[in-house]
N, C-alpha and C positions, 0 to 999 in steps of 0.2 A: 572548693568543687572543682575550678579551672585547674590546679596545681595537681590534684587528682588525675584529670580529664590527661594533662601533657604529660603524666607519669604513665600512664598506660598507653598513650599515643607512643612514647619513646621505646615501650617495651614490644609492643606488636604492631605498632602503625595505625593508622587511620582507619584502616578496616577492622582491625581488632579492637576500636572503642566502639561502645556501643551502650546506650542509656541502660541495658541490664546490668552490662560488667561494672558501669562506673558508678550504678546505685550497690551493687555488691561490695564494691570497693569503699564506699562510705558508710554501709551498712545501712542504706534508707532506701527506701522504696524507688524502683525507677522512676514511677510516675510522680514523683514528689520533685526530682531534679526540673521539670517542665513548670514548675514555679519559680524558676531562676532563668530559664532558657526555652525559648519557643519551640528550638528544633537542633537538631543535630549540626545543620550549618549554623546556628546562633552560636551553639557552643564553639564550634570550630573557630569562629571569628573571634571570640573573647581569648581562645587560646592562644591565636596568632597574635592578639594583643600584648598577651603575656609576655610571648617571645620578643617582641619590639622592647618590651619595658626591661629586658636583660642588655639590652645592647648599650653599650656605653655612648651618652651622647656628646656630639663636638663641643665644646666652649668656644662660646663667642669671641672671648677674648684670646684665644690661640689663633696663630697664623692658621689657613685656611689648608693648605696641605696636610700639615702633621696631625690637625685635628681630623680631617676627614680619613688620615689614613688608620690613625687610632680608632675611628667609629669603625670602618670596614674590618678591621682584624677583628674587633668584637662583635660584628654581624658575621662574620664568617665562624666563628667561635659557638655563637648560639647556634647556628644553622648544623653546626658539626654534632651538637647535644641534641638537637631533637631535630633528625634528619627528616622525619614527614614533614616538616615546614617548609621545604623546598619546593613540594609540590601546591602548597597552600597560599604562599605569599601573603600580603596584607590583603585585608577586604577593602575590594572598590567601590563596596556599596555602603559599608558598614563598620567602618575604622573606628577602634576604639580611642581612649583618649592617651594611652601611652604610643600608639602608631601617630596620631595626630601630633602630639608634642614631638615625637621623632623626627618626623618628616618637617616639620616647621623648624627644626631648628638645623637638621641638615641643611636646608634650604635659605634659612637665614646664614648658615658658615660659610656657603657660598657666596651670597649677596654681599657680606661683609668684606667677604676676600678679593672683591672687586669684578665680578662677573654679573654680565646684565642677567635679567630674568629670562631672555629665551636662552642664553648660553647657561645658566644653571639648570633650567630643563634639561638642556644635552648632557650636561656633568652628571646631574643625579642619575639621569637614565642611564648612563655609560656605567658608572660605577655600580652600580645596582645589577645592572644587567652581568656584570662580570664576577660579582661576589654570587648571585645565584647560579650561575652557570658552571662555575669553579665547584662550589658545594654539590650542585648534580652530578657533576663530573667524577667529585671524590666518591660519592656515593655508589656509582655504578662501578668502579673499579673492582676486581675480584683481589685486591689486596691492601692491607692496610698498614703495613709496618714495613720499614726498609727490609728487613730480612725476605718478607713473604714477597716484594716487589724484585730484588734481586735473584729469587728462585725462580720467581715464573719469568723473568727476563732472560736468565740463563737458558730455561728451557726453550722457549719461543727464537731464542739465537741459534739454538742446536739444531733447531728442525728448519730454520729459513732459508731459503735458498740465495747468499748471500749476492752472487752473479745477477739475480732477478732484483733484490731490491737492495743495494748496497746503501744506501743513504738510512735507511730504516734499521741496518743492521750496524752502521759505524754508530748512530745515534746510542743502541743499546750497549754496545761493546764499551764504546767512548765517555758515555754518559750515565745511564741507568746502572750499569753495573760497576761504576765507580764505587767504593767504600763510604757509605753512608747517605748514600741518594735516596730521597725522598720525595716523592711528588708533590706532599702538601708543600714545600720550600717553594714550587713554583708559584704558589701564590703569589707572595710579597716581590717578587721581579717581576711580575704579571701588573701587580697594583702599582708598582714605582713605575712603569712604563706608561701605565692608565694617568695617572698623576701628573707626570711631565707632558704628559700630552695637553691635559686641561690647562694645563699651565699655558702650553702655545694658544690654545683656542681662546682662552682669557683675553691675551694680550694680542690679539689678530684683530685688527678694526674689521 
């Protein structure tokens, strides 16, 4: 049932997910779904937990930085597959077992990597805010491929008064319009900057 709900949300967003449509997809009466979840919010909590179950958990046996990097990439990929999840995040009141396991493992990775409890909280918040923020930014962009990006940048640059916005024009001409540019590649650059900064935070008294 949860997998079917995720599939419907992937196709039409959370606004397109109703108990009636879910029932039709499962070939059951919509009311029978309430034998498994209390309401739509309860269903969405379970769906969010399922998304956390897709994310590669960091290993306590690995160094913290590559472990968190791998987990962050996996997290972003999960959000790309399920764009509706960027508006849900994890439930603060009713987290499921996959969510709890995920959070505990991430916290443990930072703690075993030498972060204090306080700095672990800072690091966890910073990394996840970056991942969610980047995913939401990607979702809002009107292009999805390098070709679409280049085409839109070329149109914008042609219409842009470069004398008024010289640095914006420079960025588009000398970076965005370079062959093979893809906005999604910016993620790893920012992530590595974030992790290097967290290492400095860890080592600062």
